[in-house]
C-alpha positions, 0 to 999 in steps of 0.5 A: 353154677347158678339153677337156672329155670325157663318156663316157655311155649313151643315155637316162642322166638323170645323163648329161643332168644333167652335160651341161646344167650345161656348157651352162649354163656355156657349156662345149663338151665331147666327147660319147663314147657308150660303153655299147655300144661295147666298146672305147670302155667299156675305154678309160673304165674304164681312164681312170677307174681301174675307173670302170663307171657313166655318165657318167665326165667329165675335164676337161683329162684330170683324171677328175673323177667322175661327175655327183654328183662334178662337181655337188659340185665346182660346189658347192665352187666347184672347177669354174669354176677348171678350165673356165677352164683 
């Protein structure tokens, strides 16, 4: 199974939606609370090429984007192959 990392913010509906999709697919993920952690937020910004909104999602180190990007990837059938590794 792929390594999934999600940089999140507390009470973020987009973060919850992204995590719910992974939960539905039975995919485990690493939740990285970054909103209040300056170092983690800087790490997220660097890895996401300046992406500053939440969530920022990575699968096997590849930047997927935010929740809308994840949902679009799922809609066009591109998520399952990434999750399979």
